[in-house]
BAMARPA-781199 format. One record per residue (C-alpha): x, y, z; residue in three letters; residue number from 1. Coordinates in steps of 0.02 Angstrom, whole numbers. Each point is the difference from the previous one (the first is absolute). Layout:
// residues N
+--------+--------+--------+--------+-----+
!      u !      v !      w ! residu ! num !
+--------+--------+--------+--------+-----+
!      X !      Y !      Z !    ALA ! NUM !
...
+--------+--------+--------+--------+-----+
// end
This chain:
// residues 133
+--------+--------+--------+--------+-----+
!      u !      v !      w ! residu ! num !
+--------+--------+--------+--------+-----+
!   4993 !   3715 !   4833 !    UNK !   1 !
!     76 !    -90 !   -147 !    UNK !   2 !
!    129 !     93 !   -100 !    UNK !   3 !
!     65 !    -47 !   -169 !    UNK !   4 !
!    159 !     68 !    -76 !    UNK !   5 !
!     27 !     68 !   -174 !    UNK !   6 !
!    -80 !   -111 !   -129 !    UNK !   7 !
!     18 !     64 !   -175 !    UNK !   8 !
!     17 !    177 !     66 !    UNK !   9 !
!   -152 !     -9 !    113 !    UNK !  10 !
!    -12 !      1 !    189 !    UNK !  11 !
!   -151 !    -78 !     80 !    UNK !  12 !
!    -54 !     28 !    179 !    UNK !  13 !
!   -148 !   -100 !     62 !    UNK !  14 !
!    -86 !     -7 !    168 !    UNK !  15 !
!    -85 !   -168 !     13 !    UNK !  16 !
!    -31 !   -152 !    110 !    UNK !  17 !
!     31 !     12 !    188 !    UNK !  18 !
!     67 !    179 !     -9 !    UNK !  19 !
!   -155 !     58 !    -92 !    UNK !  20 !
!   -114 !    -96 !    117 !    UNK !  21 !
!     86 !     79 !    151 !    UNK !  22 !
!    -26 !    175 !    -70 !    UNK !  23 !
!   -183 !    -35 !    -36 !    UNK !  24 !
!    -23 !    -75 !    174 !    UNK !  25 !
!     57 !    161 !     83 !    UNK !  26 !
!   -157 !     87 !    -55 !    UNK !  27 !
!   -128 !   -139 !     -8 !    UNK !  28 !
!   -146 !    118 !    -17 !    UNK !  29 !
!     73 !     83 !   -156 !    UNK !  30 !
!    105 !   -127 !    -98 !    UNK !  31 !
!    -53 !     69 !   -169 !    UNK !  32 !
!     48 !    175 !     54 !    UNK !  33 !
!    172 !    -62 !     53 !    UNK !  34 !
!     21 !    -88 !   -168 !    UNK !  35 !
!    -51 !    160 !    -89 !    UNK !  36 !
!    123 !    103 !    103 !    UNK !  37 !
!    143 !   -118 !    -41 !    UNK !  38 !
!    -49 !     -1 !   -184 !    UNK !  39 !
!     -3 !    191 !     -3 !    UNK !  40 !
!    169 !      6 !     86 !    UNK !  41 !
!     73 !   -124 !   -125 !    UNK !  42 !
!    -69 !    107 !   -141 !    UNK !  43 !
!     88 !    153 !     72 !    UNK !  44 !
!    162 !    -96 !     26 !    UNK !  45 !
!    -11 !    -61 !   -180 !    UNK !  46 !
!    -18 !    178 !    -67 !    UNK !  47 !
!    147 !     56 !    106 !    UNK !  48 !
!    107 !   -146 !    -60 !    UNK !  49 !
!    -35 !     46 !   -182 !    UNK !  50 !
!     46 !    181 !     34 !    UNK !  51 !
!    159 !    -50 !     92 !    UNK !  52 !
!     55 !   -116 !   -140 !    UNK !  53 !
!    -37 !    127 !   -138 !    UNK !  54 !
!     90 !    138 !     95 !    UNK !  55 !
!    153 !   -112 !     19 !    UNK !  56 !
!     -1 !    -45 !   -185 !    UNK !  57 !
!    -12 !    184 !    -46 !    UNK !  58 !
!    127 !     64 !    127 !    UNK !  59 !
!    131 !   -123 !    -63 !    UNK !  60 !
!    -38 !     46 !   -181 !    UNK !  61 !
!    -53 !   -177 !    -45 !    UNK !  62 !
!   -141 !     60 !   -111 !    UNK !  63 !
!     64 !     -6 !   -180 !    UNK !  64 !
!   -155 !    -83 !    -75 !    UNK !  65 !
!   -121 !     15 !    148 !    UNK !  66 !
!    -42 !   -186 !    -20 !    UNK !  67 !
!     68 !    -46 !    171 !    UNK !  68 !
!    -79 !    155 !     80 !    UNK !  69 !
!   -170 !    -29 !    -82 !    UNK !  70 !
!     -1 !   -185 !     49 !    UNK !  71 !
!     -3 !     41 !    187 !    UNK !  72 !
!   -171 !    -26 !     78 !    UNK !  73 !
!    -87 !    -87 !    145 !    UNK !  74 !
!   -148 !   -114 !     31 !    UNK !  75 !
!    -87 !     -4 !    169 !    UNK !  76 !
!   -132 !   -135 !     27 !    UNK !  77 !
!   -111 !    -61 !    140 !    UNK !  78 !
!   -119 !   -142 !     29 !    UNK !  79 !
!    -75 !    -77 !    157 !    UNK !  80 !
!    160 !    -92 !     47 !    UNK !  81 !
!    142 !    111 !    -59 !    UNK !  82 !
!     62 !    170 !    -53 !    UNK !  83 !
!    146 !      9 !   -120 !    UNK !  84 !
!    110 !    130 !    -83 !    UNK !  85 !
!    112 !    -24 !   -151 !    UNK !  86 !
!    109 !    138 !    -68 !    UNK !  87 !
!    146 !     19 !   -116 !    UNK !  88 !
!      8 !    -25 !   -187 !    UNK !  89 !
!   -180 !    -59 !     -7 !    UNK !  90 !
!    -32 !     55 !   -179 !    UNK !  91 !
!    139 !   -110 !    -66 !    UNK !  92 !
!    180 !    -13 !     54 !    UNK !  93 !
!    122 !     72 !   -125 !    UNK !  94 !
!    140 !   -126 !    -27 !    UNK !  95 !
!    129 !    124 !     62 !    UNK !  96 !
!    -92 !     45 !    161 !    UNK !  97 !
!     97 !   -126 !    105 !    UNK !  98 !
!    166 !     71 !    -60 !    UNK !  99 !
!    -59 !    175 !     44 !    UNK ! 100 !
!    -69 !    -55 !    169 !    UNK ! 101 !
!    146 !   -107 !     59 !    UNK ! 102 !
!    144 !     65 !   -107 !    UNK ! 103 !
!    122 !   -105 !   -100 !    UNK ! 104 !
!    167 !    -71 !     48 !    UNK ! 105 !
!    101 !    108 !   -121 !    UNK ! 106 !
!    -78 !    156 !     79 !    UNK ! 107 !
!    -80 !     58 !   -162 !    UNK ! 108 !
!   -150 !     43 !    107 !    UNK ! 109 !
!      3 !     35 !    185 !    UNK ! 110 !
!   -151 !    -80 !     87 !    UNK ! 111 !
!   -147 !    118 !     14 !    UNK ! 112 !
!    -95 !   -104 !    130 !    UNK ! 113 !
!   -167 !     79 !    -47 !    UNK ! 114 !
!    -99 !   -158 !     32 !    UNK ! 115 !
!    106 !    -54 !    147 !    UNK ! 116 !
!    -14 !    165 !     93 !    UNK ! 117 !
!   -186 !     17 !    -39 !    UNK ! 118 !
!    -23 !   -174 !     76 !    UNK ! 119 !
!     91 !     49 !    158 !    UNK ! 120 !
!   -107 !    157 !     16 !    UNK ! 121 !
!   -159 !   -100 !    -30 !    UNK ! 122 !
!     47 !   -129 !    132 !    UNK ! 123 !
!     26 !    136 !    130 !    UNK ! 124 !
!   -164 !     87 !    -43 !    UNK ! 125 !
!   -101 !   -161 !      1 !    UNK ! 126 !
!     75 !    -58 !    166 !    UNK ! 127 !
!    -47 !    168 !     75 !    UNK ! 128 !
!   -178 !    -12 !    -68 !    UNK ! 129 !
!    -24 !   -175 !     68 !    UNK ! 130 !
!     66 !     48 !    173 !    UNK ! 131 !
!   -133 !    136 !     11 !    UNK ! 132 !
!   -144 !   -122 !    -23 !    UNK ! 133 !
+--------+--------+--------+--------+-----+
// end
């Protein structure tokens, strides 16, 4: 499983290459079904990540204009060789999102870690899903 860190406020998790081939090989008679199951699981994890991020933004009262809140989304994709999930500020990253997420040195804003914590939760869920295959 390849994992990519925050890139412009987006986390991307992709199962590809040897890891993906190993998963498909476990159920040789139903590789498309396995791919579909992983894609469905990634879709669910994406929805949960969006909810987790938006709840964090709201609970910390970081919702003055709703731009940062409304920008949170996910994209789950699949093809014959990979399944991927991207989540975070998909609909455009407000310029201030990084300051909100990671805080600033003068402590104007404490870090909210909405994206960071959603990523940790997603990693745990995806690892659990892949172990069950």
